C-alpha positions in Angstrom: 0.0 0.0 0.0 1.3 3.4 -1.0 1.6 5.4 0.6 -23.1 34.8 -2.9 -28.4 38.3 -0.9 -28.1 40.9 1.5 -26.8 38.8 4.2 -23.3 39.2 2.8 -21.1 42.2 2.9 -19.9 43.5 -0.4 -16.1 43.7 -0.7 -16.3 47.6 -0.5 -18.7 47.3 2.5 -16.3 44.9 4.2 -13.3 47.2 3.7 -15.2 50.2 5.1 -16.3 48.2 8.1 -12.9 46.8 8.7 -11.4 50.3 8.7 -13.5 51.2 11.7 -13.3 47.9 13.6 -10.1 46.0 13.9 -10.2 42.3 14.5 -7.9 42.7 17.5 -5.0 44.9 18.4 -2.6 42.0 18.1 -3.7 41.6 14.4 -2.9 45.1 13.2 0.3 45.3 11.2 3.0 47.4 12.9 3.1 49.8 9.9 1.7 50.2 6.5 3.0 47.6 4.1 2.6 46.9 0.4 -0.2 44.4 -0.3 1.0 41.0 -1.6 -1.1 40.2 -4.6 -1.8 36.5 -5.4 -4.2 34.6 -7.7 -5.2 31.0 -7.6 -7.5 29.1 -10.0 -9.4 25.9 -9.1 -9.7 23.5 -12.1 -9.8 19.8 -12.9 -6.3 18.5 -13.7 -4.3 15.3 -13.9 -1.6 14.0 -11.6 0.6 10.9 -11.5 0.0 9.7 -7.9 1.2 6.2 -7.9 4.6 6.1 -9.6 6.3 7.2 -12.8 4.9 4.2 -14.8 1.3 4.4 -13.4 -1.7 6.0 -15.0 -2.5 9.7 -14.5 -5.3 10.3 -12.1 -8.0 12.9 -12.8 -8.0 15.3 -9.9 -9.1 18.8 -8.8 -6.3 21.2 -8.2 -5.2 24.7 -7.4 -3.2 26.1 -10.4 -3.1 22.6 -11.9 -0.7 21.1 -9.3 -1.0 18.5 -6.5 -0.7 19.9 -3.9 -1.5 23.5 -4.8 1.2 26.1 -4.9 3.1 26.8 -1.7 2.0 30.3 -0.6 4.9 31.9 1.3 3.7 35.1 3.0 5.2 37.5 5.4 4.0 38.0 9.0 2.2 41.3 9.3 2.1 42.0 5.5 -1.3 42.3 4.0 -2.2 39.8 1.3 -4.9 39.9 -1.4 -5.6 36.5 -2.9 -8.1 36.2 -5.8 -9.6 32.7 -6.1 -11.1 31.8 -9.5 -13.5 28.8 -9.7 -13.1 26.7 -12.8 -15.1 23.8 -11.4 -18.8 23.0 -12.3 -19.8 23.4 -8.6 -19.5 26.0 -5.9 -16.3 26.3 -3.8 -14.6 28.5 -1.2 -11.2 28.6 0.4 -10.6 28.3 4.1 -7.2 29.6 5.3 -6.7 26.9 7.9 -5.2 28.2 11.2 -4.9 31.8 10.1 -6.5 34.2 12.6 -8.3 36.6 10.3 -11.6 38.6 10.0 -14.7 36.4 9.9 -15.7 37.5 6.5 -12.5 36.0 5.1 -12.9 32.6 6.7 -14.3 30.7 3.7 -17.4 29.0 5.2 -20.3 29.0 2.7 -23.4 30.6 4.0 -21.9 31.4 7.4 -19.2 33.9 6.4 -19.5 34.3 2.6 -21.5 33.5 -0.4 -20.0 30.5 -2.2 -17.9 31.1 -5.3 -20.0 29.9 -8.1 -18.7 28.2 -11.3 -16.9 30.8 -13.4 -16.9 33.3 -10.5 -14.1 34.6 -8.3 -13.7 35.9 -4.8 -11.0 38.2 -3.3 -9.7 37.2 0.1 -7.9 39.9 2.0 -6.1 39.5 5.4 -2.9 40.2 7.2 -1.4 37.1 8.8 -0.6 37.9 12.5 1.3 34.7 13.1 4.3 33.2 11.6 4.1 29.4 11.0 2.9 26.5 9.0 -0.7 26.7 7.8 -2.6 25.3 4.8 -5.6 26.1 2.5 -8.5 24.0 1.3 -12.1 24.3 0.3 -15.0 24.4 2.8 -17.7 23.7 0.2 -18.5 20.1 -0.6 -15.3 19.6 1.3 -15.4 15.8 1.5 -15.4 15.5 -2.3 -13.2 18.5 -3.0 -10.4 17.7 -0.6 -10.7 14.1 -1.5 -10.1 15.0 -5.2 -7.0 16.9 -4.3 -7.8 20.5 -3.3 -5.2 21.4 -0.7 -2.1 23.6 -0.6 0.6 24.7 1.9 0.6 28.2 3.4 3.8 29.4 5.1 4.0 32.6 7.0 7.7 33.5 7.3 9.2 34.8 10.5 10.7 38.3 10.5 14.1 36.9 11.0 15.3 33.7 9.3 15.5 30.6 11.5 19.0 29.1 11.7 18.7 26.0 9.6 20.4 24.9 6.4 17.1 24.1 4.6 13.4 24.8 5.2 10.9 22.7 3.4 7.3 21.3 3.7 5.8 17.9 3.3 2.1 18.1 2.6 0.7 14.6 3.1 -2.4 13.5 1.2 -4.3 10.2 1.4 -6.2 8.9 -1.7 -8.7 6.2 -2.3 -8.0 4.9 -5.8 -9.7 2.3 -7.8 -7.8 -0.4 -9.8 -7.6 1.8 -12.9 -5.8 4.5 -10.9 -8.7 6.9 -10.8 -10.3 8.3 -7.6 -12.9 5.8 -6.3 -16.5 6.8 -6.0 -18.6 6.2 -2.8 -17.9 9.5 -1.1 -20.1 9.9 2.0 -20.8 6.2 2.5 -22.7 5.2 5.7 -19.8 3.2 6.9 -17.2 5.9 6.4 -19.6 8.5 7.9 -20.2 6.5 11.1 -16.8 5.0 11.6 -13.2 6.1 10.8 -14.0 8.2 7.7 -12.7 7.8 4.2 -9.2 6.3 4.6 -7.5 5.7 1.3 -5.1 3.2 -0.1 -2.4 5.6 -1.4 -0.4 8.2 0.5 1.6 10.9 -1.2 4.2 13.4 -0.1 3.9 16.6 -2.0 1.9 14.7 -4.7 4.3 11.8 -5.2 4.6 8.3 -3.9 7.1 6.7 -1.4 10.3 7.6 -3.2 13.6 8.9 -1.9 14.1 12.4 -0.3 17.7 13.5 -0.9 19.5 14.8 2.2 23.1 15.7 3.2 25.0 14.4 6.1 25.5 17.0 8.8 22.8 19.4 7.6 20.0 20.8 9.8 16.6 21.1 8.3 13.3 22.5 9.3 10.7 20.2 8.1 7.1 21.3 8.1 4.7 18.4 8.2 1.0 19.0 7.2 -1.7 16.2 7.1 -4.2 17.1 4.4 -5.9 13.8 4.4 -9.7 13.3 4.7 -9.4 10.9 7.6 -6.1 9.2 7.9 -4.3 9.5 11.2 -0.5 9.3 11.0 2.3 8.5 13.5 5.6 9.0 11.8 8.9 7.6 12.9 12.2 8.8 11.4 14.5 5.7 11.6 18.0 6.6 12.9 17.0 10.2 13.6 15.7 12.3 16.6 13.3 14.9 15.4 12.7 17.9 17.7 9.2 19.5 17.7 9.4 23.3 17.6 5.9 24.2 16.5 2.4 22.6 16.4 -0.3 23.9 14.2 1.9 26.9 13.3 2.4 28.0 16.9 5.8 27.7 18.5 6.1 25.4 21.5 9.0 24.4 23.8 11.4 22.3 21.7 11.0 18.7 22.6 11.4 15.2 21.3 8.1 13.5 20.6 6.9 10.8 23.1 8.2 7.5 21.9 9.8 9.1 18.9 6.5 9.1 17.1 5.0 12.3 15.5 1.2 11.9 15.7 -0.4 13.9 13.0 -4.2 13.9 12.5 -6.0 15.4 9.5 -5.5 19.2 9.4 -2.7 19.2 12.0 0.8 20.5 11.3 4.0 19.9 13.1 7.3 21.7 12.5 10.4 19.7 13.4 14.1 20.4 13.4 16.0 17.4 12.0 19.7 17.0 12.2 20.9 14.7 9.5 23.4 12.5 11.4 23.3 9.5 9.1 26.4 8.4 7.2 26.9 9.5 3.6 25.2 7.1 1.3 23.0 5.6 4.0 19.2 5.3 3.7 16.6 5.7 6.5 12.9 4.9 6.3 10.2 7.3 7.5 7.5 4.9 8.7 3.8 5.6 9.5 2.7 3.0 12.0 -0.5 4.6 13.5 -2.8 1.7 12.6 -1.9 -1.6 14.2 -0.5 -4.1 11.7 -0.6 -1.6 8.8 2.7 0.1 9.0 4.2 1.3 5.7 7.2 3.3 4.5 6.0 6.8 3.8 9.3 7.9 2.2 13.1 7.3 2.6 15.8 9.8 3.6 18.6 9.1 1.1 22.0 10.5 2.0 24.2 11.6 -0.9 27.8 10.5 -0.9 29.4 13.9 -0.1 31.3 14.3 3.2 29.3 15.8 6.1 28.7 19.5 6.1 29.9 19.7 9.7 32.4 17.8 11.7 30.4 18.2 14.9 26.6 18.1 15.5 24.9 21.4 16.2 23.6 22.0 19.7 20.0 21.8 20.8 17.8 23.8 18.5 16.5 27.1 19.9 12.8 27.7 20.2 11.0 29.8 17.6 9.9 33.3 18.4 6.4 33.3 19.9 3.5 34.8 18.0 1.3 37.6 19.4 -1.4 35.4 20.9 -3.5 36.9 23.7 -3.0 35.1 26.9 -6.1 33.5 28.6 -7.1 34.7 32.1 -8.2 31.4 33.6 -9.2 33.0 36.9 -11.9 35.0 35.2 -12.7 32.6 32.4 -16.2 31.6 31.2 -16.6 27.9 31.1 -18.1 26.0 28.2 -18.2 22.3 27.4 -18.8 20.4 24.2 -19.6 16.7 24.2 -18.9 14.6 21.1 -21.6 11.8 20.6 -22.7 9.2 18.2 -20.9 7.0 15.6 -20.9 3.3 15.2 -20.3 1.5 18.6 -21.3 4.8 20.3 -24.9 3.9 21.1 -26.4 6.0 18.3 -27.8 8.6 20.7 -28.4 11.7 18.7 -30.9 13.8 20.7 -31.1 16.6 18.1 -32.2 14.3 15.4 -34.9 12.3 17.1 -33.3 10.2 19.8 -32.0 6.7 19.0 -31.1 5.9 15.4 -30.8 2.5 14.0 -27.2 1.8 13.5 -27.6 0.6 9.9 -29.1 4.0 8.9 -26.5 6.3 10.5 -24.9 8.7 8.0 -26.9 7.5 5.0 -27.8 10.0 2.3 -26.2 12.9 4.1 -28.0 12.1 7.4 -26.6 12.5 10.8 -24.3 10.0 12.5 -22.8 12.3 15.1 -23.8 15.1 17.4 -22.3 17.8 19.7 -24.2 18.4 22.9 -27.1 16.4 21.4 -27.4 18.5 18.2 -26.2 17.6 14.7 -25.2 20.1 12.1 -24.5 18.4 8.8 -22.7 19.6 5.6 -20.2 22.4 5.2 -22.0 25.4 6.7 -25.1 27.5 5.8 -26.8 30.7 6.7 -28.7 30.8 10.0 -26.7 28.2 12.0 -27.6 28.8 15.6 -24.6 29.1 17.9 -23.9 26.5 20.5 -22.7 29.3 22.8 -22.0 33.1 22.7 -19.0 34.9 24.1 -18.5 38.5 24.8 -15.5 40.0 23.0 -12.4 39.9 25.1 -13.6 37.3 27.6 -11.5 34.2 28.2 -13.2 30.9 27.4 -12.2 27.8 29.2 -13.4 25.1 26.9 -13.7 21.4 27.8 -14.0 18.9 24.9 -15.3 15.5 25.9 -15.2 12.6 23.5 -17.9 10.1 24.4 -17.5 8.1 21.1 -15.4 5.1 20.2 -13.5 7.0 17.5 -10.7 9.5 17.1 -11.6 13.2 16.3 -9.3 16.1 15.4 -11.4 19.0 16.5 -10.7 22.2 14.6 -11.6 25.7 15.7 -11.8 28.5 13.2 -10.4 32.0 13.9 -8.5 31.1 17.1 -5.7 29.1 18.5 -6.3 27.2 21.7 -3.9 27.0 24.6 -4.1 23.3 25.5 -4.2 22.9 29.3 -4.8 19.3 30.2 -5.7 15.9 28.7 -7.6 13.5 31.0 -6.6 15.5 34.0 -2.9 15.6 33.3 -1.2 18.9 32.4 -0.1 19.2 28.8 3.6 20.2 28.7 5.6 22.3 26.3 3.2 25.3 26.2 1.3 24.0 23.3 -1.2 26.1 21.2 -3.3 24.3 18.6 -6.2 25.0 16.2 -6.8 21.3 15.7 -6.8 19.2 18.9 -6.9 15.4 18.5 -9.2 13.5 20.9 -8.8 9.8 21.3 -11.8 7.7 22.3 -13.1 8.8 25.7 -10.5 11.7 26.0 -11.3 14.8 27.9 -9.3 17.9 26.9 -9.3 21.3 28.6 -8.1 24.3 26.6 -8.6 28.1 26.7 -8.6 31.1 24.4 -9.4 34.8 24.4 -12.5 35.6 22.4 -10.9 38.6 20.7 -12.2 37.9 17.1 -15.9 38.8 16.5 -18.1 36.6 14.3 -19.8 33.2 14.0 -17.0 30.6 14.0 -17.0 26.9 13.1 -15.9 24.2 15.5 -15.9 20.8 13.9 -14.1 17.5 13.5 -11.7 17.5 10.6 -12.4 13.9 9.6 -14.5 15.2 6.7 -17.0 12.4 6.9 -17.6 13.1 10.5 -18.1 16.8 9.9 -20.5 16.2 7.0 -22.5 13.8 9.2 -23.1 16.1 12.1 -19.9 16.6 14.1 -19.9 20.3 13.7 -21.1 23.4 15.6 -20.8 27.2 15.7 -20.0 29.6 18.5 -20.5 33.4 18.4 -18.3 36.2 19.6 -20.1 39.6 19.9 
């Protein structure tokens, strides 16, 4: 196994409103800066996903490439990205992990009118945080991400980080049929109510499990991003000791991962510093062994024959500069809790959709298989979604997430990063901030954030089948 109604602000209206109301003081650029202009087009395309001799697969792509072009932006510099829709269906773009104005968040119906076929939309924001992010559709997301729509977004630090090379691996998981084309069956009841659409081919930057050339003695910053629909990953770098320096774009205390395994759920990103201490000419596998009995080689680090760049290894990597995140005030925090319910082997108790559901019917024909606090919101977002809770702007929210299901859920919050406080009662070390928090079955996680960004914001599982089948909610900041 290989791996747009009056409910919406016009662009002019938005700009006028934004001139009077800043998202937050921490999000204002320090001084006027030239606007970085970009343009992306969404179209069908072809890609060779299996190997050089395999058939080309029909995909959907940004600018015709799998993954989409890497957008390298500057922290504090305004960007204007025009997205053209060359598909035969609506789309949007969600700038995953970026703290931006609500009108730019890319959720159809909730924050913007979808981009219709042949139409375009201009996204404008100033990234407040340096780090590793990504972009993807939030319309028909199960199908559109599953057909290839994803791209890396890197916000550069003001000062370069002391590494020899800086690169990104965007990991995608594909379910391909025997003819090398993307298999049908999106949104099946089994996928919806269980682990989601896990595929049979995994690619790194659009290619299969080939070699990645490295040099002995070099230090690299490797940005890992999981753009899969459902596949969880746990990566081991044989013969190497990765040091985690950022999670979901936010710097943390540098540390080696527990057990040497980097657990990366859909939508998560981890930045590591990797010292290449193998011998010239040696080869070292990068193995994904998340699923018991299904380990495989994701790729191989292949050292060239040149002598090492350094005679002595570098010291412990320094931490990255912290981003301007507002610090939660836990003493005065407002407490909220969300409970994840449903799914196969989860009792089928979905109060918001009529009580008990026959297990064989869960998730069929776009129906609900999951709930949050007894209510199911299905699909990708729409106008009039009632908020689960409302926060006054500036208040600290202490949020508890409780997984009562038998399945793993990477819970993604839009518009904010969460300070992760504890997991199952134990403190979480390394001062971690995340926008996508992975909950194992029965996990209870406590986190906190300052509600400094007004609007209606999504909170959902990033296993796309789970989101589409009800594991999604909205909260409001006023």
